N, C-alpha and C positions, 0 to 999 in steps of 0.2 A: 311197646315200641320195638323196632327191629333190633337184633343183637349187634354189638360192635363187631366190625370186621376183624377177622383174625390177623395177627401180625404177618406181614409178607404177602397177604392176599392182593390180587390185582385191584387197582383203584377203580371204583365204580361210581358213576353218577347216582344221585338220588333216583330210585326207580320211578318216582313220579315226575322227575324233571323231563322236559321235552326237548331233546336235541333236534336240529334240523332233520327233516326227512331226507334220507340219502337215496340216490337213484337206485332203482331195483335192477339187479343184473344177476339173475340166477336162472336155473332151469324151470322155476315155477312162475307162471303168469300171475297177474293180479287177481284178487278175489272179486267175483262178479257182484255178489249180493251180501255184503256184511250186514249183520243184524244184531239187535238185542230185542228182548221181549218186553212188551208193555204190561206192567203189573203194578198198578198204583199202590203207593203206601209201603213199598218194601225198599230197604236200603241194603247195600252190600259192603259198607265200610269195614266192619269187623272181619268179614270174610276176606276182603282184599288184603288187609294187613296180615292175616294168617297166611294167605297165599304168598306174600312176599317173604315170609319166614320158611316156607317149604322148598299127568297127567298132563306082473299080473298072472302069478302062478296059481292063484287061488281059484278053486272051483266055485261056480255060482251056487248060491243057496237056493233051495226050493222056493218056488213062487207061492207064498201063502195067500190064498184068495179069500180067507175068512175075514170077518169084521175084526178090527183091532180089539184086543183085550183092554178093559178099563178098570180091572180090580187086580190087586196083588195076587189073590188066590187063583184067579183065572190065568194069570201070566206065569206063576211059579208054583212048584210043588216043593214042600219043605223036606230036606234030607237030614235035618238035625241042627243042633247048636254046638258051638265050641266056646269054651271060656279059657282064655290064655292065662297060664300060671303067672302069678306075680309074687314078689317077696320084698324084703326091705331094700334091695338094690335094683329091683326091676318093677317099674310102673309104666303102663301103657298110657301115654298122653296123646300122641298123634301118630299112630303107626302107619307107615307106608309099606304095603304088603306085596310080596312076590311069592309065587308058588315055587317051592324048591324042587328041582328035578330029581333029587335024591329022596324026596318024601317030606311031607310037612310044609312048613311055611318059613320064609325069611322076612324079617321085619326090620326096617330102619325107622327109629323113632326120632322125629324131627326136633321135638322139644326136650327129650331126655338125652339126646346126643349119644345114642347107643344103637348097636346092631344086635340081633338075636336070631336064633333058630328055634322053632317050635315043632313038636311032633304034630301029627294030624289031629290028635285028641286034645291038643292045647298044652301038653307038658313042655316046660322050658328045657331045652337040650343044652344050650350054651348061649352066652352073651359075650360081647367084646366091644371095645372102644369106650371112649369117654370124651367129655367136652375139652376142646383145645385145638391148636393148630399144628401140633407136633406129629411125629410118626405114630400111626395107629389111633389118632384122635380125630374127632369130627366137630364141625360147627354146623348144626342144623342139617343132618343127613336127610336127603329127600328121596333116595332110591337105593335099591339093593338088588343084586342078581348073582347067580352062580353060573360060571362058564363051564364048558365041557370038561376042562381039566380038573374041575372041582374047586378052583379058586373062587373066592367071593369078592365081588366088586361092591363098594359102597361109595356113593356120590354125595357130596354135601352141596348146599345151595350156592356156595360161592364158586362152584365149578371144578372142584378138585375130586379126582377119583382115586380112592385108596384100594389096594389089592391085598387080600389076606389069604392064608392057606385054607384048606377045606374045612377046618374046625374053628377058624377065627383065632387060633392061638398065636400064630406068627404073622406079623406085619411084613409084607414083602416089598412093597414100593408104592409110590403115589405120583400122580402127574396132574398138572393143571390142564384140564381138558377144555374148559371154556373160560374166556377172559373178560367178556363184556356182557354177560347175561347170567341170569339165575338158572342153574341146572335143575330141572324139574323131575326127570325120569330117565330110566335106562331100560331099553328093550333089546333083546338079543336077536339079531338077524340070522346068524349062524355061529359056528365055532370061531370065526375070525372077525366078525363085524358086530358092533353094537350101534343102536340108534339112540342118540342123546336128544331128549326133548328139552328145549330151553325157553325162557321168557325174556327175550332180548328187548332192546329199544326198537321203536318202529323203524322199519327199513332194513333190519338185519335178519339173517337166516335163523329159522326156528329149529330146524333139525340138522343134526351133525352125524355123519358116519364115522365111528371111532374104530380104528384098527386095533384089535386086542393084542396082536403080536408085537406091534411097533409102538403102541401107546401114542398114537397120533391121529389127527383128523384127516380123512382122505376125501371128504366131500361135505359141503354145507349147502342147504337148499330150503325151500318153503318160506317165501317172503310174502305173506299176505299184505295187501295194501288196504289202508283205512283212510277214508276221506280226510284231508288235511284239517278241516274245521273241527274234527273230533279226535285229533291226536291225543288229548287227555284221556279219552276212553281207551285208546290203543295202548297207552303207557300203563294205565291203571289195571286193566283186565288183560294181562299178558300171559294167558295160560295156553300151553300147547300140550297135546296128548297124541300118542302114537300107539298103534297096535299092529302086529305082524302076523301074516299067514303066508307060508311058503316064502317066495321071494318078493312079496308085495307088502308095502308099508301103507297103512291107512292113517291119516292124520287129521286132527281137528284143531281149530284156533277158536279161542273163546268168543270172538265177535263175528264168526262166520257161520252161515247156515248150510255148510257143505262139508262132506267127507271127501278128502283128497287122497287119491291113490298114487303111489310112486313105485318105480321099480328099484332094484337094489343099488342102482347107480345114482338114484336121486332124481331121475327123470319122471315128470308127471305123466301119468297114463290115463287118468279118468277122474271125473268129479261126479259125486252123487249127492243131490240136494237132500237135506234133512226133511222128512215128511211131516212138518209141523207148521200149519198155516198161520198160527196166531203170532208168530215171531215177526217183528217189524224191523225196519232199517235202523242202523246205528245213527243215521242222520236225524232221527227223531229225538235223540237224547239231548237234553239241554247242554249248551256250550258255555255256560257262565261259570263253571268251575275252573280254577287255576291251581297248578301245583303250589304248595305252600299254604293253602287255605286250611289245611288240617283234616283230621279223620272225620270229624263231625260234618264238615262241609262236603267231604267226599261222599259220605253216607247219604246225605240229603240229595246230592246231585245224581246219585245212582239209584234213587228210590224206585225207578221203574225198569230195572234191568234184570234180565236173565242172561246167563253166560254159560257156554259149554265148558265143562271141566274135564271130562274123561271119556274115552272111547275104548270099548273092549270088542274083540273079534272072536266070536264063539266057534266051537268045533264044526258046527253045521254051516258056517259061512255067513251067519247073520251078525248084525252089530247091536250092541247096547250102548247108548249114548246118555251120559249123565250131564244135566245142566243144573245150575244153582241160582238161587235168588235169596235175598236177605230180608229180614224183618226184625227191627229193633236190634237186639244184641245177638241174634241167632241167624243161622242160614238154613235154607231148605233145599233138599235135593229133589229133583224130578228125573224121570227116566223115559226114554222112548226106545223101542226096539224096531229094527228095520231090516229088510232083506237086502241082499247084495244088489238087487235091482231098484232099491229105494222105496219099496212098499212098506207102509206102516204096519207093524205087528201089534204093538201096544203103546199106550201113553199113560203114564202114572205120575201123579203129583205127590209131594210130601213123602218121599220114599227114604229108606235108610241109606247111609253112605255106601256107595259101591267101592269095594276094596280090590277085588281081583277076580279072574276066571281061571279055571283049570283046563288042561289039554283035553280032558274027557267031557267037557261041557258043563261043569258045575260053576255056580256063581256065588261069590262070597260077599256078603254085606255085613256092615255093623248091624247088630241085632235091632229089629224094629221095636222090641219091647224093653230096651235098656239104653240109657245114655252113656254107659261105660264103654270106652273104646276097646276093651279086651273081651267084650261079649259079641260073638259073631253068629251069623245065621248062614247056613249052607243050603242052597236051593238049586233046583234044576228047572230050566224053562219047560213049559208045557207044550210049546209049538213044535 
């Protein structure tokens, strides 16, 4: 079950409760073609509950005219494996990963309520934070990033951003950045602005521009519309993911079949349809589920659903998009790769969890040969 809210955190409605849909009034138009995939016999209940506890300056990518890759080996070449160091005080349960610009990796562990820095070979360099709502403490941290000054930002799911010095030794300050939504991720636009991805209630902005100098929101945008008859789906699958290249923000919403591009002010500049024809409209999802029916009912109701979880923007301008589907008590990741023009590069099912990408084009996955979250695989795209 979801954790108790920390004392003093903003009052939030049940994430499955459905408030009235508010009028849309942002820079983003409504989504044209919301979708979920048809996949009989699969349920997403356990995945959804885990999600509640926790994803035009760019140059065009080359136009890949080859047939899409359909095997892991054809799409990626292995560069090696990394095993993150653990000890009596450090166990990786659900790591949220960011590449550290100073080398190695930064990890925010949502279930261990802890932040860490690892060397590139997996050695633990330092850890900081613990469970709680006081200074330097976290409640389900969902994102971590290092800014140009060296300071480390850690966001927890309840919308608070805590700032630490470059080694995590000193807690500097914290600020409630989001008040009515789950804070899901942080991406740095430049030395002064961060993009906060959130999972709000239907009708509220999903992306927020956070001024790193003033610790305040300067813009909120991206309000995908979902048909009113399926507001339960919009509330249950409320994942937002963003990736940045130059001054351009690419964003996805779990129920949309489109990559949305925004400029640094939050103005929408382009839409790129996902090149996967088997995904169908959200209106095909049964509407007989009601909030309060319980996790088992939610799992049955979503037994035919695929949903976008994460987007990454690679160094060559291409995208990797991860979407997920459930089966019994587990969930399955699938991937598609696409060019900036929307051409499909690869489509793979039952893939390891996508963790992060590096500025030089490497992709980090949880190891496909291990169920342990601290076992990673480093690969490079073959295209």
